N, C-alpha and C positions, 0 to 999 in steps of 0.2 A: 216656695211654690205658690202659684196663683190659684186661688180657689175658683170653682166653676161659676158660682153666683156672681163673683166680680167680673169674670170674663164675659158672662152673658149680659150683665148690665152695660158693659162697654160696647158690646156688639149691638145691643138693641138701641142704645143711645145714638149710635151712628145712623141707624135706620129711622130714627124718630119714633121708636116704639117704647112701650113701658117695660122696665126691667122685670124679669120673671124669676121664679125660684129655680133651684137646681133640678127639681123633679118634674118640672113642667116642660112640655114640648114647645119649642120656639118655632113659629111659622115665619120664615124669611124667604128671600128671593133665590134660594138655592134649591137644588134638586134633592139632595140627600143630606141629612144631618144625623150624626151619631152622638148619643149622650150617655154618660156614665156618671155615677155618683162617686165622689172622692171620700175615702176613709182615712182617718188618722192612723198613721203607721209609726209606731215608736221605733227606737233604734234597736232594741233587743227583741222585739216581737217579730215573728215570721210574717212574711207578706201574705195578705189574704188572697184567696182565689179570685181570678178575674171575674167581674160581673158580666151578665149576658149583654150582648150588643142589641141595640134597638135601632131599626131602620125606619126612617120617616121620609116619605116621598111627598112632593108638593105638586099636585095637579098634573102629573105626567105618569104614563104607564111605562114600565120597564122591568128589566130583570133585576132581582135583588142583588146588590153588591155590598159585601161586608168589608169594612175597613180593618186593616190589621191592628191588633191590640197593642197598645204602648204600655210597657211596664216601666217600673221605676229604674231598673237596671237593664239596659239594652243587651240583647243576646248577640252572640257572634254572627248569627245568620242575618240579623237586622242591620248590623254594622257593615256587612258585606253585600247588602242588598243593591247598592248603587253600582257594584262591579259586574253585575250579570244582567242579562236580558230578561224580559218579562216571561219568556217561555221557560227559563231555567230558574225561576224564583223558588219553585218547589223543591229543588235539590241544590240549595246554596251551601249548606253546611259541609265543610270539608271533613273527611274522616280523620281520626286521630293518627298522628304520625306522618301526615302527608308532607309536612315540611322536611321530615327526615328523608323521605323518598326523593324529594326535590334536590336536597343537598347531595344525596348519593348519586343521582343522575348527573349533577354538575361535575362531581368528582370523576365519574366515569367518562364524561365528555372531555374533561381536561386530560385525563390519562390517555384517551384515544388520540387526542391531538398531539400529545408529546410523543406517543409511539409513532405516529405518522411522520413527525418531523425527524425523529431519530432514524427511522427507516430511510427517509430521503437523504439524510446526511451520510448514512453508511453506504447507500447506493451510489452517491456522487463522489465521496471522498474516502471510502473505506478501503481495506486491504484487498477486498474482492471486486472492487469496482473497476470499470474500464479506465484506461488512461485518459486524462483530460486533453482535449485538442486545443492547442493554442495556435492561432493564425496571426502571423505578423503581416500587416497590410500597409504598404507604402502609400502615402498621400500624394507623392510626386515622384518623378523619375529620378531625381537626384539622391533619393534615400537609398543607402546601401544596407540590404538586409542580411547579406551573407555573414558579415562579422558579428552582427547582433544575434543571429540564429546560432552561430557557433558558440558565442559566449553564454547564451541561455542553456544550451545542451551541456557545455563544459561545467556550468554551475550545478546542474542537476546530476551529472554523472558521478558515479561512486568514486572512481579513481582520479577524477579531475581531467581526464583526457577526452578529446573530441571523438565521438563515435560516428561510424558511418550510418547508423540507423537514425531515423528521426524520432524514435520513441526511446525514452530513457526512464529509469526508475531511481529515485533518490531515497535511500533509507534514512538519510539524515533529516530530510524535510518530510519524510513519510508521504511522498506524493509521486505519482507517475504522470508523465505528460508526453504528448506528441506535438512536436513543433513543426508547423507548416509555414512556408514562405510564399505568399501570394505574388505571382509574377505580374509586374506592371505592364499593362497593355493587353493581357489575355483575359477577356471578360468572362468567358465560359469557365475557365479554371477558377477564377475568383469567386464566381457564384457557387460552384460545387464545394469549394472550401468553406464558404460561409454557411452552407446548409448543414455541415457537420461540426462546426466550431462550437466549443464551449466558452471560449474567451477570445475576443478579437482585440488585438493591440494595434491601434493605428499609430504609425510611426511618421513623425514629421521632422524636418530639419530646421533648426533655429538659425542657421547661417543665411537663410534666404529671407527675402522681403515677406511681410505678412500677407501680401496679396498673392504671392506665388507659393505659399505653403501647400495649397491644394490646386493641382493643375486640372485640366479639362477631363482627363480620364479618371482622376481621383473623384471629382465631383459627380461624374456619371456613375461610377461604382457606388458611391455613397447613396445615390438615389435608388439604384438597383437593390442594394443590401437593405435599405429601409423598406422596400416593397416586399422582400422575402421575409423579413423579420430578423432583427438583430438579437443575438444573445448578449451576455454581459460584455462590456466594452471597457477599454482603458486606452489612454493616449500617452505615447512615449515621445518626448521631444529630445532629439539627439543633437548634441552640441559638439562640433569639431573645432578644437582649440588650436589657434596658430602658435607658432614658435615664439613670436615676440611677446614680451610681457605686457606691453601697453595694449596691444590688440586683444590679448587674452582677457584682461580686465574689462575692456570695453564690450566684448562679446558677452561676457558673463552678465554685465549690467543690462545689456539689451534683452537678453533672454529672461532675466528676472523681471524686467519691466513688462514684457509681453505676457508673462504668466500672471503678474499682478493685475494688469489692466483687463485681462480676460478677452483679448482680441481673438485668440484662437478658439476660445470657448464659444464666442458669438458666431464665428465663422462655421464651426462644426454644427452648432445648433441650427444654423440656417439650412444645412443640408440634411440633418438627421433628426432634429427635434428631440434630443436626449434630455432627460431631466437632470441627470447627474453623470459626470465624467471624472474618472480618476486620472490626474495628470502626474507625470513623473519626468524628471529631467535626467537624461543619460549623458554623462560626460565621456567623450571618447577616450579610452584609457591608453596610456603610454607605458604603464607598469603592469605587473602581474596582479591577479585578483587577490587582494588581501583586505584585512579589516580597515586599513587606513585609506584605501582608495575609495573616493566617493562613488565611483561607478559601481564598485562591488556592493556598496551599501544600497544603492538604488535597485540593483538586481535582486538583493535580498528583500527589499520592500515589494518588488514585483512578485517574487515567489510567495511572500506572505499574503499578498492580495489573491493570488491564484489558489492558495490553500484555504484561507479563512473565509473568503467571500462566498456567500450562497449564490452560486451561479444560476442565472435564469436563462431558459431556452424558449423558443417559440412553442406554442401549445401543440401545433400540428406534429412536431417531432416526438412528442410524448405518446402519441396514439399508435405508433407502428414501430416494431423492432427493425433495427438496421445494423449493417456491418460495413465498416470502412476497410476495404481490402488492403492489407499490407503485402500480400503475396498473391500472385495470379499464376495458375497452371492450367494445362489442358490434357485431356485424355481422349485420343482419337479412337473411334470405333469404326471398324470396317463395315459393320452391318448397316450403318446409316451414313451414306456418303454425304459430304458437305456439312455434317453435324459433328459435335464433339461434346464432351462433358467438361464444363468449366469449373475450375477449383478456385475458390476465393477463401483466403485465410485472414481472419481479423477478429477483433473483439466485438461481442454482441452488446448492443446498447439499447437503452430506453425500456424495452419490454422483453418478455420471454418469446422465444421463437419455437413454433411447432414444426416438426418435420413433415407434417401433412399439409402445411400452408403452401400457398403459392408465393413466389418471390419475384420481384422486379429488379432487373439490372439496369441501372440508369443508362439510357441511350440505346439499349439493345431490345428489351421487351420483357414479357412475362413468361415464367418457366416453372416447372415442377422440380422438386428436390428428389434426388435418388438416394442420398445419404447425408447425414450430418455427423461430423466427428468432433468430439470435444478433445482438444489437444492440451498439452502441458503449457502453462503460461510461460512465454519466453522472457518476460520482464517482471519477475515477481519482486515484491517488497520483502526483503530479508533483514532480520536483525543481525547483530554481531555474532551471536552464538551459532546461527544457522549458515553463516557465510562460508566458513571453512569446510563444512560438510557438503555443501552444494556446488563448490567451485569445480570439483573434478567431474561432476555429472552433468554440467550445463552443456558441454559440447556434444555429448553423445545422446542426449535425450531431449533435444529441442523439438523433435517431431513425434514425441511419444503420444500415442492415442490413449486417452483415459476412458473414453466412452464413445460408443457408436450407436446411432439411432437410424433405423430404417423405417420408411413410411408404411402404413397399413393400407393395402389397396381398397379396403372397404371404407376407410375414414378419410383417405386423401382427397382433397378437393380437386375436381376435374378442371383441366385447362380448357375453358370454353371462352373464346374471344368473340366470335360472331355467330349469329343464328343462321341455321341452314334452312332456307325457305323451301316450301313445297311448290314447285311450279304449277301443279294442277290443283292447288287449293282453291283458287278463285275461278276455275273453269266452269262454264255453263254446259250442261248436258241436255240432250233431247229428252223431253218427259216420257216416261214409260206409259204403258196402256193403263195401268192402275191409277197413276196420277191424273191422266186425262179423264178417266171415268169418275174419279173423285171430284174433279173440277166441274164436270157436267152435273153431278148431283148437287154440288153446292150452288150452282147457278140456278137449277130448277127449284131448290128449296129457298132461294132468296126471295125477299119480299118484293112484290110488284111495285113499280114506280107509280106514285100518285100523279094523276093528271087532272087538270081543271077542265071539266066538260060542262056543257049547258045542262040545265035541269031537264030531266025527262029523257036523256039520251040513253038508249039501250046499249048492251054490250056489243051487239052486232054493228050498230051504228058507230060506236066508239072505235072499232077496229079500222074504219075507213077514214078517221080524222088524223091528220098528220100534224104533229106539234111544230109550231113556228120556231120555237127555240132550238129544237133539234135541227131544223132545216137551216137556220142561221149558223149554227155551229158547224154543220157540214160544209157550208159555203166558205166559212172563214177558217177552216181547219188548215188548209195549205198555207194561208197567209201567216197564221200563228207559228207554224213550224219554222218560218224564215226569220223569226225575231230572236234576239239575244235574251237569255234569261237574266232577270234583274233581281238581285237580293234586296228585298224591301225591309226597311226598318220603320222609321217614322215617316209616313207618307205625308209630305208637306204640300202635295199638289192634289189631294183627294177631292177638293172642292173647286179646283182651278178650271177643270173642264166645263163645269156648269157656268162659270163666269165667262168663259170664252163663247159658250153657246148663246149666252144672253146678249153678247156683243156681236153676234153673227149678222144680224139684220143691219146694224149701223155700219159695219165694216164691209158689207157685201160689195158696194160699189168700188171701194178701194181695192178689195181683193181681185176684182175683175181687171182693174187697171194694172195692178202689180203682176198678175199672172201673164197678162199680155206682154208687158215689158220684159219680164223674166224669161218667158219663152223665146222672145226675139233674141235676148242676149245668149241664151243657151244654144240657140241655133248658130250664133256666131262662134261660140266655143267649139261646137261640133264640127265646124268647117276647118278648124285649125289642124295643122299637122302635129305629129308627136313632138318634134323638136320645138315648134312654136309654143305648144302647150307647156312643156317643161321650162322654157325660158320665161313664160308668163308667171309660173309658180315661183321661180327663182327670184324674179323681180319683187313680187309681193313679200316673199320671205325676207329679202334684204331690206325692204322698206320698214318692216316691223322688227328688225333685228335688235334695235335699241330697246325695245320694250320687252324683250324675252328675259324675264326675271326668274323663270321657272326652269331649273336644270332637268326636270323630268319630261320636257317636251320632246316628242319624237315625230317624225314625218311618216306619213302613210305611203308605202311603196306604190308606184304606178303600175308596175308589171305584175303585181300579186294582189289578190283580193284581200281586203282588210279583215274579213271574217275568217280567213285562213291564217293570215299573219298574226292576228291577235286572238286566236281561237282559245287560248288558255286564260284570257283576261275576261273579267266581268265587271259590271258596274255595281256600286253600292249606293243605296239611298242615303245611308248615314254610316260613316266609318265607326262610330261609337256603338250604335245599337243594331246594325244589320247583322244577321247571323252568318256564321261561316263554319261549316262542319269540319272539325280538325282531322277527321278520318276519311276525307274525300280526296280521291285522286292522288294518293300518296305515291312517291317515287319508289323505284325498286330497291334503293338503298335502305329504305325504312324496314324492309323485310329482314335486313341483316343485323338490326340493333335490338336492344332489350329496353323494356319500359317497366316501371313499378306502378302498382295501383296506389300506393301511399308511400312516398319517398321518405317522409319524416318518420313514419312508424318503422320502416325497414332500417333506416339509419340508427334509430334508437335501439332496435333489437341487435344489430350487428355490433355496435359499440358496447352494449351490455354483455354480449357473449365474449368479446375480447377482454373486457374488464374482469369477467368471471374467470377466464383462463389465467389471468395475471394474479388473481387473488388465491388461487388454489395452491396447495402445498406441492412441493417437488415430488414427494413420494406418491401422491395420488395421480400424477400425470407422468407416464413414462415416455411420452413423445415430445416433451418440451425441454428446451435448454435454458438454464437460468441466465439472468442478465449479468454481464461482466465476464462471461466465459470466453476463452479463446477457442474459436471454432473454425472448422474447415467445411465449407458448403460445397456439395457436389450437385451442380446444376446441370440437368441433362438436356440434350437436344438443343444446344446453343449453336447458331451458325458459326462455321469455322472462320469465316472472314471477320466477323465481329469479335470473336474470341482472340484472334491474332492482333487486332487493333488494341484491345484492352491490355494484352500482354506487353505491348510496346509502350503504352502511355502510363503504366501503373506507377512509375517512379516520378512522374511530373504532375499527374492529375489524380484526384481521388476517384476511386471506383467504388460506387455505393450499391449495395444490394439490400433491399428492405422487404419485409414481409407485407403481403397484401391482406386486407380485410376481405370478408366474404363479398362476392359479386364484383370486386374491384378489377377483375380482368376482363369483364364484358364491355362491349361497345354500346354506347348510347349517345344521345344528344346532350351536350353540356352547355349551360348558359353561364357566361362570365360577364361581370360588370367591370369594364375596363376604361381607362382614360389614356389618351395619347400623351407621351412624354414631351415636355415643353422644349427640350433640346433637340428633338428629332423634327426636321423640317420637311423631309420627303413625304409625298402623299402615300397613304396606305389604302389600297383599294379593296373592296369586298371580293372575297374568294381568292385573295392573293395568298401565296404560300408563306406561312409564318411558323416560327418555332415557339411552342408554348412550354413554359416551365411551371408546372403545377406541383408545389411541394417538392418531393424528391424526384418526381417523374417529369420527363421531358419528351415531347412528341411533336410531330409536324401536323399542321391542320390548315384548312382553308375556311376561315370563318365568314359568316354573314353578319354584318353590322346592322343594328336597328336601334330605334329609340327605346329608352328605358322608362316606360310609363306603367306603373303597377295598377292603375285604376282601369286599364283597358285590357280586354282579352285578345286584342290584335295590336301588333306593333308594325310601324312603318319602316321599311328597309331604308338604310342609308348607303349610298354608293361609295362613300369614303368615310374613314374614321376622322371626325372633325376634332380639332384641338379645343380644349376647354371643358365641356361637360362630359359626364360619364355616359357611355353607350353600352348596349347589350350585344355581345358576340356569341353566336351559336355555332358550335363545331361538332363534328363527329370525333369522339375520343373515348378512351377507356374510362369507366366509371370511377369517380373519386368522391368520397363523401365530404361535403363542405363542413366547415369553411377552410379553404386552403388559399395561400397567396398565389398570385399569377404574375409572371414576368414574360412579356412578349418580345421576341427578338426578330429582326428582319434579316433573313439569310440571303446570301448571294454567293455565286461561284467565285467571283473575283475578290471581293472584300471580306473582311471579318464580320461576324454577326454584330448588328448594332441594336442598342436598346431602343425599342419603339413605343411600348405601352406597358402599363401595369394595371393591376386590379385584383380581383378575388373571384373564386368560384361561388356562384349564386344559387343555382338550382340544377336539377337533372330531370330530363323528360322531353319527349318529342311532341308534346301536345301544344306547345306555344305556337301561335300563328304569326308569321311574319309576311307582310304583304308588300310586293313591289308595285309602285305606282308609276303609271305613264300618263301623259297628257297629250291628247290629239287636239290640234288647233285648226281653226278655219277663219275665214275673213268675210265680213258682210259685203255683199255685192249691191244689194238694194235694201234700203231700210224704210219702213213705214211705221212710225211710232213704236209699238211693242212687237211688231213683226219684222222679220228680216230674212233675206235669202242669203244663205251661207254656202260658200264653195271652198274647194281645196282641202276640206277635212277628209272627204272620201272621194273616190274617183269612179264609183259604180253605184247605180241606184240600189242594187241588191245589198250592198254594204250599208246603205242608209236604212233600209228596212231592218237589217239585222241588229243595228245598234239603236234603233228607234226607242226602246224602253229606257235607255240611259238618259238622265237629265244632263243638260248643258248649262254652262255659266260663262260669264264674260269677265275680263280682267278689271272692268269698272264696277263689278259687283252685282250685275243682273243675273237672274236665274230663270231657266225656262226649259222647254222640251222640244223635241223634233216632231214636226207635224206630218210631213210627207216629202218624198223625193221629187225633184224637179229636173227634167231633162234626162240625158243619158250619160252625163259626166260626173255624177255624184253630188250635184248641188242639192240643197234641201231647204225647206221652209221651217223656220223656228219661231216659236212664240215665247215671249219673255214676260216677266212681271213688272217691267217698267220700260221706259223709252230707251232704245238702243242707239248708241252713237255710231256714226259711220266709220270712225277710226278705231273702234273697239275690236277686240279679238275674242272669238268664241272658242271655248275650251270644253273638253270632255275628259273626265277622269276614268281610268280603267285600272283594275287591280288584278294581280295574280299572286299566288303563294310562292314564296322563295324558300329554298332549302340550302343548307351548306353543301359543299362539294367534298366527296370522299377523296382523301389524299392518296396520291400514287405511292408515296413512301411514308411510313409511319414514324420510324425512329431514326435519329441522326447517325448512329454508328453503322447503320445498314445502308447508308447512302453510297 
């Protein structure tokens, strides 16, 4: 240990000072110095008490700060001082046994995670879980799925025979599965099967060339399935062996080389971007299934994959309970003509279902439940001891009802789709006598307006003095009413009028010459007939047709005033900063929809409520059905035509009924971020009828496309959905909480639906402003430096006065304003911020708010 006198000697030697003793105060260039005297401490003697601290300040005034005492053996708090902030230094020391609490918390966390994993494993592969859905998907039209599906069902069946049902239970492998075969060429059916699939097995034929393993429909379906969200996947490569021995060996070598080179993996990765794919080679069997047949061994490998793999499904499927119908029935009631009660029987998946919830039947609509029946499981997993006892009871108790749930009228969620507006809510009424008397009192009590009067003017004399400002306002009042309202943002021309006034004297002579020349030309135009006037406009338009680079350009009609034709349009000083009231002049359809004050908070509460219902015990909720149960849903007031269609297609297409979260039956404005599919070449126009697949739900909508710019409160409408970048689509549709995948199909009466665009649900709410832009064009007739006489933008002087507040610009980059009309045919004088060219085109931007169109038909099954 270094003594203090030695330390002080070294410190003072550096400063050029004389060394001092240990008990002397050292005056250095520091603000505060603390000094203590060191005592000899033996090994066995106890440490002495700490001496008092001495604070020394050098020439500066400040608050006394004491340095922490340093002992020979540092304490635990001093060792942990660097681990805390300055505010927490007073409570650094941890209580005894805190490490024990931390270890206990870690053990509890690990036990909680193990319990969650075990619960998920039991829910997905236990005895009470629903059968796993396997979808066999052909990548080309040459793949035969019938034999493959029969072999998988034969392998899973107990007695080894092929059953007529697509769902089988294997007590040997302790697994239940539903095998579905996707039809090649039917896009809608393939999409519905993918939405409910737990495992998709893509089947390819190795007998074909590597370039033809995936045909055009297969590549289109892969893009669609990728947009929806793929579950766990596997690839089965089927080899059909010829009879000749040489060709057989050659084909085996070719298949092995393709698998080893990874050509198919790269091809599938190009379409799907999967990180890992399980490949299996299926040899077409000529013998029966036995342990010596390689085909049998690969099937066993596939079953092991299905059973052991932790299957992953898209996140949006885990948020809502759903039932894939295996049986469809109808109960017709004479009291409600055209309606019936739809009966759907199937396994409940994903989450618990409450009988008080609303359900949505895919392609039909939202409905209430009249009853939910829990039936006996038709495909139970039985061991050898229970087989003999249950064989005699299977045929007679297939439809045995174990439990029946009826909704509570006080707790059942009402079926509210649209808002019922009050037609008299916005009506203005004539004021009553009390309201008129109150207005008179307020007017009398109002403060008198201050007037600037000469000094010494009496009140009697002031009554005879008329304000010049009031007189000017009364003279110009009629003129101001004929002008268009301009929304001002950043006024770029606030000082331009003063500059023009300064140049008034220098340009006076030129103005006189221009006015005389323009008036003479306007008189020539006034003498033209209507046919000659229209031919002259057509010639000028054709002369400038090559320079029309703006698709928003429109022509002003001759037989209709522009102030009436464009009455809903207005000018904006700045598209970015000019205000636009989102609640101004809303259409009648906005009275039929719902809006949230805070969408994120509402979504959080709804999902929290659904998660709370899922976590509650079965005994505490008598209105819920547990996951994995075989149920029969009684859905009331379903259209009879739609129920008949579902009954006819249940054997070929999945019928899905899923539970809705709170508020998901109400209509609102949905915003989607979507992108046009590269393989679709036809144009997609705004407000064109399209089919939207949002999660499990599908509906028909007429969207409005716009730019997707999050930094602006206003978006510019797009007339077509352009390929390449993402755009924003606004539609009227039922509320669905994001995020959900989106697939857009183009529907037509003659052809099958085509994949047109894809994206995701972005937001909910009608407050987003979408503006449609038009451009009115005119052509300079007479140019004089920064001034020009423009014609053919308007055809009446009243229209010029109406649009006078809107600024004009040219295609060469000049900006200006309208000064006054000239003549009787709509010509006008304009002043610009630079020299205008004779061949230039003068433009004026006008905007109006655009809204989506309410669809005439909402759901496809009701078409």
